[in-house]
N, C-alpha and C positions, 0 to 999 in steps of 0.2 A: 374155545380157541379163537373163533372169529371176534368175540368180544375183547379178548386180550389184544389182538392185532389192532382192532378199532381204537382201543384205549391208548395204545402206543402211538398210533397216528395222531390222535388228538393231543397227546402230550408233547409231541415233537415241536409244534409251533410255539407252545408256551415256553418250552425250554430254550428254543432257538431265539426267541425275541424277548427274553427277560430284560427288564429295565432297571437301571440303577440311577438314582438322582442324587444331587448334592450341590454344594456351593464351594467355590474357591475364593478365599479371602487373603488379604495381606496381614501384616503384623498388627495393623490397627483395625482389624475386622471389617475392612472395606472390601467390597466385591472386586475381584480382578477380572475385567472384561476380556473376552477373546483369548483366554488361556486354552492351551491344548490339553485334552484329556484322552488318553489312549490306553489300551490294554497291552502290557509288556509282552513282546513276542507274539502278539496277536494282530488281527486285522481291524478290530473295532476301534472307533475313535470319534471324537466330537470336539466342540469348543464351547466355552462358556458364553452366555449372553452378556448384555451390557451391565447386568447386576452381579455377574459372577456365577450364576446358576447354570447347571448342566443336567442332561439326561442322556445316558449312553446305553446302547443295546449290547447285551452280554451273551454271546453264543457259547463262550468258553465254560469249561467246568470249573467248579470251585475246588480249592482256593486259586486266586489269581492276583496279579499286581497291577494297579493303575499307575501310570506315569503321567505326572502333571507338570507342564512347562509353560513359562510365559517370559517374554522379553523383560530383562531386568531382574529376574528372580532365579534362585537356585532350583534346579529340577528336583521334584519331590516324588518319591514312590510310596504308595499306600497299599497295604495288603488287605484284600477283601476275602474273608474266610468262609462266609456262608451267604445264602440267599436272604438271610434275616437282616443283613446290612442294608441300610437305606438312609436317605437324607444325610449323606456323608459330608463332613466338613473338612476341607483341606486348607491348611495355612501355609502360604508361601513366604519365604524369607528373601528380602531384597539383597541383590548381589553386592552393592557398593555402599549405598547410603539410604537413609530413610526416605528421602525424597528423590529417588532416581527418576530422571526425566525421560519419558518415552516420546519419540517423535515418529512421524510418518512421511518425512520429506522424500525418502527413497521408495515410497509407495509400499512400505511394509513397516511393521512395528519394530523399532530398534531403540537401544539405549543411546542417548545423546553422545556420551563419551566414546562409544564404539565407532561412530561414524566419522570418517576422515574428511569432513567438510566443516568450515567455520560456521556454526549455527548458534543463534541466540534465541531463547525461548521466553515468551511472556505468557504466564499462565492465566487461566480464567479468573482465579481468585484476585490476582493483582488488578486485572481489568475491572472487576466488579467493585473493588474498594477504592479506586482512584478518583472517582467523580468525573462525570462527563467525558468518558474515555472514547476516543476514536483513533483512527490510524495516525493522525498527525501527532499524537502523543508518543508514538513509538520512538521518535528521535530522542526523547528524554530518557528512555530506558536503554536503547541500543545506540550508542554514540556514533557508530559507523553509518547510520541512516541519516540522510538529509531530506527533509520534506518542506516544500514551500507552497503556499497557496494564497494568492491574492483574491481568488474566488474559486468556486468549485471547478469551473472549466480550467482555469489557470493553476492547476495543481501539478507539481512536479515531485516525483519520488526518485531519489538517488540513493545508491549504496556505494560507499567509498568515493563519493563525489561524482559518480558517473551513472548514466542511465537515461536521463532526459536533459535536454538543453536547459540551462538555468534561465529563468525569466518567464516569458509568456508562452502559453501552449500553442502549438500549431497542429491542427487536426490531421495533417498529412504525414505526421511522424509517429512511428511506433515507439512505445516506451521500452526502455532497456531493462526495467525491473518487472518481473512477472508478478502478477497479483492473482492469487487463487483462493477461492472460498469453497470449501468442500469439493475440491477438484475442478471447479468451474473457473475458467479464465475470465477475468474482469478486464475488458479492453480499455475502459475509460477510468482515469485516476480520480474522477469526481467523487467516487465512493469514499475517498479518504476523508471527506469533510462531514460525513454522516455518522450518526451514533452507531456503535456496535450493538448487535442484537444477539444474545445467547451465545457469545463466543466462548469456546472451550480452551483454545490455545492458539497462539501465534508463533510460528517458526519463521525466523528471518535467516535465510541462507545467503551467505556472502560469496561473491565471485560467480563466474558464468556457470549456469546450470542447465544448459540446453539439452544434455543427454538424459535428464531426469524428468523434464516437464514438457508439456505439449507445445506451448508457444516458446519461442526462443527467448532466453534471458541472458543478456550480455553482462550484467553486473550483479545479479542476485534475484531472489524471489521471496515473496511473502506467501507462506503456506498457512492459511487460516482454516481452522476446523471449528465448527459450531456443535453445540450439544444436540444429540440425536434423540429421536423418539424412543421411549422405553416402554416395555410391557409391564413395568412396575409403576403404578400411579405416583405422580409427584408434581410439584409446582413451586414457583417462586413468585412472590409479589413484593414490589419495592417502590418506595417513594422517597424523593429527595427534595429538600428545600435549601436555598442559599441566598447570598446577597445578590444584588442586581436583579431581584425578582426571579431568581432561578427556581424552576419547578421541573422535576423529571419523574416520570412514572414508567415502570417496567413491569411486565408480567410474562410468565411463561408457565404453561401447563402441559403435562404429558401423561400418557397412559394407554392401555389397550383399548382398541375398538372392537376387535374380534380376537380369536385365538392366534391368528396369523397377521393381524394388522394393528399397528400402533400409530399414534399421532402425536404431534407436538405443535402448539400454537404459541407465538411470541409477539409481544408488542412493546414498543418504546416510543415515548413522546417527551420532547424537551422544549422548554421555553425559557428565555432569559432576556431581560431588558438590555438595551444598547449600552455601549461603553464610550461612545463618541457623541457629542452634542452638536446638532445642526442648528445654528442660529437663525437661518432663513426659515426653516419649517418649525422651529421651536419644539423639536423632539429629539430624543436620543435614538441614534441609529447604530448599526452593527449589532443587532440583536440576534437571537437564536430562535428558530421556529422549525423544529424537526419532528417528523412522524415516521415510524417504521413498523412494518408488519412482516412476519415470516411464518409460514406454515409448512409442515413436513408430514409425510405419511411413510411409514416403514412397513413393507410387506415381506414376511419371512415364510415362504411356503415350505422351507426345510432348513436344516442347520447349515447347509452349504450354499444357500441362495439368500441374498438380501437385496431388495430393491427399494430405493428411497426416492420419493417424488417430493420436490420442493418448489415453493413459490415465495417470492419476496417483493416488497414494494417499499420504497423510501421516498419521502416528500420533504422538500425544504423550501420555506417561504420567508426568508429573512428580509428585513429592511436593513441591508447591510453590505459588508465587504467594501466599505468606503475607505479609500486611502486618504491620508491626512498630509497636508503640505508640511514638508520637513526642512526645506532650505532652498537656496538659490545659488546657482553657480554662474560665474562670469564666463561667457563663451567668447569665441573669437569673431563673432559677428559684429557689425557696426554698432555704435553706442545706442542708436535709436531702436535696435532690435534686441536689446537686453530686457529681461523680464521687468526690472524695476522701472525702466523708461516706458515700457508698454502700459503697465498698470497706472503709472502717473498720468499718461495721456488720457486714460479711460476713467480717471478719478476714482480709482479703486484701491482699497487697502485690505489685505487679508486679515481675518480675525486674529491670526497668530502665525508666527514663523516657527514656533516650538511645537513639534508634533505631539509632545507629551502633555500639552494643555488639553488635548483630546477635544478640540473644537473646530468646526468647519462651517462654511456658509454655502454649501453646494446647492445649485439651483436645478440640477437634473436629478431626478430620483434614482436611488440605487436599488436595483431589483436583481435578485439572484434566484429566480425560479428554477428549481433543480428536481427532476423526477427521474428515478431509475429503478429498475427491477428486472424480473425475469422468472422463468420457470426452468426446471431441470429434472432429469431422470438419471439416477445413478444405480447401476446394477453390479453387484459383486458376486461372482460365482466361483466357488472353490473347485478347481480342476487340478487333479494331481497334487503336486507339491506347492502350487501357487494359486493365485487368484486372478481370474479374468475380470477386468473392470470395463464397463461401458459408461461413458458420461456424455449425455446429450443435453444441450442447453440453448436457450434463446434469451438474449438480454436486450434491453433498450435503455436509452438515456436521452432525456429531453431537457434542453437548456434554454431558458428564457430570461435574458439579462437586460439591464439598463445601467449605464455607467456615466459618471461625470468625469470624463477623461482629461479635462483641463485642470481638475483639482481646485477650482476656484469658484467664486460666486458670479463670475462673468459668463455671459453666453458666447463663449468661444466655440466649443463643441457642444451644441445644444442636444445632440443625440449621439450616442456611441454604443451600439449593441450588435451582437453577433449571435442571434439565436441559432441553435443547432439541434438536429434530431439524428440520433445514432441508433442503429440496430445491428445486432450480429447474432449469428448462430455458430455453434461449435460442436464438434463430435470428436471424442477421443476413445480409442480402444487400447487397452493396456493389459499386459500380463506380467505379474510380479510375484516373487516369492523365493523361497530357498529350495533350489533343485536338490541339493544334498548338504551335508554338514560343511562342505568346502566351497560350494558354489551357490551364489544367489544373484539376482539381477532383475532388470525390468526391460521390456521391449514394448514400444507403442507406436500408434499412428494417430496423427492429429490433423484436423481440418478446421479452418476458421474463415467464415465469410462475413464481411462488414460493409455497411453503407452509411455514409454521413452526408446529410443535406444541411446546407448553411444558407440562411437568408439574412444578410447583414445590412445595417443602416448606419451611416455616419453622416451627420448633418450639421452645418455651421449655424452659428447664431449671429447676433448683431455685433459681437466684438471680434469676430474671426478676422476681419480685415486688418486689424492692428497686429494680431499675432502672426499673420501670414505676410504682412507688408515686407517686401524685399527691395524696395526702392523708395525714393523720396517723392515720387509722383503723387499728385493730388487725386489721381484716378482711383486710388485705393479707397478713398473716402466716399466714392459714389454711393448714394443711399440705396440700401437693399441689394447691393451687388452680390454679397455672399450670404445674406440672411436666407436660410432655408435651402442653401445650396449644399449638395452632398453627393454621396455615392450609395447606390442601392445594388446589393450583391446577391446573386444566386450562384452557388457552387456546390459541387458534390464530389465525393470520392467513393469509388467501389473497389474493394480489395479482396483478394483471396490469398490465404496462407495455408500451406500444407507441409507436413513433415513426417519423417520416419526417424525414430530415435531408439537407442539401446544403451544400456549401462550394465556392466557385469562386475561382481565382486568375487574374485577367485583367490582362495587361500592356497598359494603355491606351496609354501612350507609352513610349518607350525608357527603362527603369529605373523607371517609375511603375506600381505594381501596385494594383489595387482588388480586395479580397477580401470579397465579401458571403457571408453564411451564414444559413440559416433552418432552423427545427426545429418540427415539430408533435408534441406530446406528448399521450398519453392514459394516465391511471393510475386504477386502481380497487383498493380494499382492503375486505375484509370481516374483521371481528374478532369473536371469541367469547371472552368471559372469564367464568370461573366458579370461584370459590374457596369453600371450605367451612371454617368455623372449628369445630374439634373437639378433643377430648382434655381433659386436666386433670381436676380434680375434678368429678364429675357431681353437680350440685346444682340445686334449684329455688328456692333462696333468691334473691329478686330483687336484693338488694344485691350478692351474690357474682357473679351473672350480669352485673350492670352493670359490675363491675370487670373481668370477663373480656372483655366486649364493648368496653370502653375500650381494651384492648390489641389484640385481634383481633376481626374480625367477618366474617361471610359477605358476599360481594359478587358480583354477577353482572350482566353486561350484554352486549348485542349491538349492533354498530354497523357501518355501511358508509359509504364515501365514494368519490367519483369526481371526477376533475378533467381538463379538457383545456385546452390553451393553445398559443399560438405564441410562441416566443422567436427572437431573431435577433442577428446581430452584423455589424459592418462595420469592415473594416480598410483603411487606406491605407498603403502602404509605398513608399518611394522609395530607389532604389539608384543614386546618381550614378556610382559606380564599384564595383569589386569589393571595396573595403575598407570601405565604409560602407553600412549598411542602417538607415534611419530608419522607424519605423512608429508608428501610432496606432490604437487599437481602442476601439470602443464596443459593448457587448453587453448583452443581457438574458438572465437565466436563472432557473430556479426549482427548488425541491425539492418533491416531491409532498406531498400531505396525509399526516399522521402519525396513528397510532392507538396508544393507551396499552394496554399489556398487562403492566404491572407493578403494577396496582392503582391506584385513584383515591383521593384524599383525601376525607374525609367532611365534609359540612356539615349540621349538625343530626342527625348519626347516619346520614345517607344519602349514598351516593356522589355526587360531583359529576359527573353524566353529561355535562355540557356540556364536560368536559375529555377525554372518550373519544376525540374526533376533534379534531385541531388543524389550523390553517390551513396551506396551502402557504407556502413561503418564497420571496419574490421578490427578485431582485438586479439592480440597475442598476450596471454596471461600466464603467470606462474605464481605459485605461493608455496611456502614451507611452514609447517606448523607442528605443534605438539600439544596434545591433550593429556593432562595428568590428573590423577587422584592421589595426591601425596599421602593422605590418610582418609579414613572413612568420614563421609559428610563434608569433604572439602575438594573442590575441583579448581584447577588453575590451568588456563590455556593461553597459548601465545601463537600468533600467526604473522608472518611477513608476506606481503603481497606486492606484485608489480604488474601493471598493465601498460602495454604499448598499443595505442590506438591510431590507426590510419584512417584518414578522411572522417575525422570526428564531426558528427552532426551538431552544429551549434546554432544558437539564435542570434541573428544580427538585427540590431535596432537601426532605424533610419529616421531622419528628420522629416521625410515625406509623409504627410498625413494620409495619403492614398495607400500607403502600406500600413496595414493595421498593427502598428507599433513594432513590427518585426517580421522578418522572413528567415527561413532556415538555409544554411549554407554549410560548406565543408571547410574545416581547418585541416591543414595537411597532416599534422601529427601531434598527438597528445600523450603525455606520460603521467600515470598516477601510481604512486607507491606509498607504502606505509606499514605500520606495525599495529596490531590489535592485541590487547590483553583483556581477559575477562576471568572472573573468579566468583565462586559461590562457597559459602561456609555456613554450616549449621553447627553452632556451638552449644552442646548439651541439648536439653529439652526445651529451652526457652528462647534462645537467640538465633537469628539467621541474618546473614549479611550477603550483599552482592556488590560487585564493582566491575566497571568496564572502562577501558581507556583506549582511545584511537588516535594515532598520529597519522595524518594523511598529507601528502605533498603532491599536489596536482598542478601541472604546468603545460602551457602550449610549447611544444618543442619547436613547431614551425607553424606560424599563422601570419602570413604576410598581407592578407587582404581583410584584416579585421575592421570592424566599424570604428569610427572615431569615438573616443570617450566624450561625455557631455561637455566638458569644458573646452574641447577642441572643435566643437561644432562651428562651422563657418570658415574653417581653415581652407587653404588653397587646394588641399588634396582631399579625396573622398574616403581613402582607406588608410590603415596604419599597420605597420609591422609590430605585432605584440609578442613575437617569438621570445620565449624565456620567461614570460610573465605568468602569474598564477591563474588558475581556472576560477571562475566565479562559483560562489556557493560553498566553497570548501574551507573549513576551519582547519588549521594545522593540528590543533589539539581539541579534543572533545572527550568528555568523560561523564560517567554517572556513578553514583554511590548511594547505597541505601541499606537499611537494617530494620529488623522487626523484633520486638519482644512479645512473647505470648506466654500465658499461664492459664491453667484451668480455672474456671470461675463459674459461679451461679448467677444468672441474669434473669430477673423476674421469675424465679423458680425453675428455670431451665438450665441444664448443663451446657456451658459454652466456654469460650476462651476470651479472656481480656487481652487486648493487644494495643501496642503503640508502635507506629511505623513512621519512619522519615526517609526521604530520598532527595537527592539533589542532582542537578544536571548543569554542566558548564561547557562552554565552547569559546574558543578564541575568535578574534575578528575574522571577517571574510569579505571578499569583494562581491558587490551586488550588481556588477556590470560586466557584460561580455568582454569588453576591453577595460582594463583597470582604470579607474577614475579616482582622483583625489577626493571627490565629493560622495561617491557611492560606495563607501566602505562601512560595513556594519560593525560596530564595536562589540567586543566579546561581552558575555554576560553569564551570570549564574542564577539558577532558579532552585528554590527549595519548597518541598511539599511535605505534608504530614497528615496523619489520621490516627484516631484513638477511639476505642470503643470495645464492643463485645461482638463476637461472631460465632455462629454455630452452623454446622452442616444441616441440621434440622431445627426447626423452631424459629425463634426470634433473634435477629441480629440488629444492632444499632450502633452507629458510630458517627463522629464528626470528622470533617476533612477540611483541608485548606491547601490551595495551590498558589504558588508564587507568594509565599508567606511574607517575605520582606518587601513586597510591592515594588519589585524591580521594574523600572522603565526600560524597554528594549524594543528594537526593531526586528521584525521577522524578515523584512526585505525592504529595499529602496527601489523606487521605480521612477523613470523619467517621464514627464508629461508629454503628451502627443505634440509634435511640432518642435521639440527641443528648444523652447524659448529660454531655458536655463533653470526652471524650477523643477523640483522633484518631490516625491511624496513617499510616505512610509506606510507599510503594512505593519500595524502595531501589534505587539504581543499583548496578551490579556493582562490586566492589572490583577491585584490580589483577589481571589475568589475563595469563598468558604461556605460550608453548609453542613447539613446533617442528613443521614440516610437511615431509613428503617426498612428492614427486609424480613419477610417471613417465608420459610421454606418447609415443605413437607414431602 
């Protein structure tokens, strides 16, 4: 009897903790990650790993039923009749189309067409095959995005034409487009110029998203996810060669380190010769020299806990980002102050006035030392019906530049550089998930601390006297008066941003969803600015001192600002059936107060301290859209949007050399509205197509104290009323279109796919000046790209690619030279590039 009791006791744990393992795959036998596996009418449950495998504890008696669900797939039930069943294979069917897009923008896995937000998705495969892909290429795929970069620091990212002031970056201004990589907020847009490493997917959300993300986003957000460590060993090795000496190598390897620890290490290196010839140094400049490293560790102590540790470092050392002389405007200054008169007196002739000759004679080296990176820890803990996430991060960015800001071979500005060191830490706690079948949402807390230190130098050369000459006095010609004379700056910004946010999706009636969201913000900034004018001829002559002070003067100020407010949004969405999703949104958002750290204009010889701090920017936004799936494998979406912005933060250029090409100020009111259309089609098993079209109309509703356009420099007034004119950087029309043909094939003995893909991007003309100028309009252009070859999920892939196939000459941006003598320069788009890529994956 005792033996029987003992046997029963020993058998109970075995029965109570029996295990069933298996794998969940899609119709193409690919593992479905993070699918839910549970016992019907029971308490046992688990989820699949990144390869689709699962193991579940089974206390229930046989037979029983497993319920398997995953976003984008039909729920599937599988009967398990006996304990002999093991290594179960479950095949899920896609709900709508073979390539249903899954996104995580709302902090949970969802089908793209189900989410009532205009979102564009760029997949990892498209990124891998495009050739030298970084964020700046997104605008060629998502036409609602505008990205401008004259160097890594001066990188602006806009969505629907708003987000950051067009032109040169001011470190005292927050970006309006959120940039997140694996949940970590990236405070500096310099990341946009570096190569992508191991990117899985890019989601571009359009419109304010402050109730979903940690940092406030007034015009949209980039949600970038990278490939994660896997407990299944794998790796990818890739090398590319192209014209202009292009060489790129990428590698990534992943696998288990222990039963509960997996790692992933990735590398990217890119080099390319320059595309602009410098006659003075007899070398090609504007080359590419990038290096990137990323490492990740995934610790999974249980099925409900995943902790990822990540570190990355990117380094850029180009001889580049030179702007090329593009033309000369006649200003309203006296004849002797016109550019052509100035260079005639200095016996100088530019090598070309045609920017597309791609030739310069710059005498100051172009240096763009760019280092950025950081570490982060992300913990996902499944609690109840949702997931608690903690994201802790530290980021740094070091900028070491040198520029020839007069754009000529003359020693006007002998030095122009604004080195900066930025560091920030951030912490976000977030709980997100489906509370029940009718209610889901996210609630979070976010903190961000930043510090920026800037040590700038701007120094005149032996030709500065003639560019700065503002009278016919011979004193301007005093030998050595300006040579070596300049300003030496030390400035800093310390800021703190905190927020609490929440967003809920409540299905009130069958198919009718109400989605309220709210956000509380607190921001504070402290700025210290101190510059000293020194150098040049040492003299006590009051007339000579006055001339020097008219070019550069010492300036110092301290200021602080803080702001707190509440913003909100409300969306109503109706889904009468699985093929139609209609939604309407009204939201408010804001950008924090800004501080000027590039020098202030002077009034009566004194700095205009009222411009040290500028007002926050407020946005009232609404949009109406419909997402449709007219038939399987075809989506067609349309959105109308309108934004009314009060105290729009804009960049103001000034002729004063002592103001580092611009300061920030407020325009009273701005309006941006437009329509967006995007579609995707998979035609049969071989063809797929995508297309997107954006119409955007952006105007200053009221801006009475705008800067003078280049051609009006020297007018009797200092400001101009540009109310009713168009905003800079916005093309009324922009679109992208592409298609791909694939068919199964054998390549070097391996099963793969043969493919041909083409895509194109076009945009209409846009203004490249804060105040519309007849000279600073960029003409519209169209670019076409293509690739052909063989690709395989495993094994060898090889293909050739070409960008800007028809070698279109185009300007990315036009910039006025320091001092507004009348000449301006171009940030040139790349000429035709082509190459070949070989990749091996296992």
